[in-house]
C-alpha positions in Angstrom: -160.8 140.5 -36.1 -157.4 139.0 -35.8 -156.1 136.8 -33.6 -153.1 136.9 -31.6 -150.5 134.5 -29.8 -148.6 135.6 -27.1 -146.1 135.0 -24.4 -146.2 136.8 -20.5 -142.8 136.8 -18.0 -144.1 135.2 -14.9 -142.8 135.9 -11.3 -140.9 132.8 -11.1 -139.1 133.2 -14.3 -141.1 131.2 -16.0 -142.8 131.8 -19.2 -146.9 131.1 -20.3 -148.5 131.5 -24.0 -151.8 131.6 -24.5 -153.8 133.0 -27.9 -156.7 135.9 -27.7 -158.1 138.2 -29.8 -156.8 141.3 -27.3 -153.9 140.4 -25.7 -153.6 143.2 -23.3 -157.5 142.1 -21.9 -156.7 139.1 -21.4 -153.7 139.6 -20.0 -155.5 142.2 -16.6 -157.6 138.6 -16.7 -154.9 136.8 -15.4 -153.9 139.2 -13.6 -157.3 138.7 -12.2 -156.4 135.3 -11.2 -159.2 134.1 -13.5 -157.2 133.2 -16.5 -155.5 130.2 -17.1 -154.5 127.8 -14.0 -150.9 128.0 -15.3 -151.2 131.8 -14.1 -153.5 131.5 -11.2 -150.0 130.1 -9.8 -146.9 131.6 -11.6 -148.1 135.5 -11.0 -148.0 137.2 -14.8 -145.8 139.7 -14.4 -145.9 141.1 -18.0 -146.3 140.7 -22.2 -143.2 139.8 -23.1 -144.2 139.2 -26.9 -147.3 138.7 -29.4 -147.9 137.6 -32.8 -150.7 138.5 -34.9 -152.5 135.9 -36.8 -155.0 135.4 -39.1 -157.5 133.1 -37.4 -158.4 130.3 -34.6 -157.2 127.6 -36.3 -153.6 129.1 -36.8 -153.1 130.8 -33.1 -153.5 127.6 -31.7 -150.8 125.8 -33.7 -148.4 128.2 -33.5 -149.3 128.3 -29.6 -149.4 124.4 -29.4 -145.5 124.9 -31.9 -144.3 128.1 -29.6 -145.2 125.2 -26.0 -143.0 122.6 -27.3 -139.9 124.6 -27.3 -138.0 124.3 -24.0 -137.5 128.1 -22.3 -134.2 128.8 -24.0 -135.7 128.2 -27.4 -138.6 130.2 -26.7 -135.9 132.9 -26.5 -133.6 132.9 -28.7 -136.3 131.9 -31.8 -138.7 134.7 -30.5 -136.4 137.1 -29.9 -137.5 138.0 -26.4 -135.7 139.6 -23.7 -137.1 139.0 -20.3 
């Protein structure tokens, strides 16, 4: 099964980056307040980016890369539409 790196838009305009096998299912977990600590505080609104990767190791590496970027860089490099 493939892995995905995803980016969520939160209600305060911030972005959350994570990994999952099934992004929509993970998003529902975030909506219920059972996901990451960050999304319990910054309520997710929608999934704005998904990228398929082949392994969990590749997903974790890409997640770290994206998380290291400033918000403006994420928007530009990933072509995000907020």
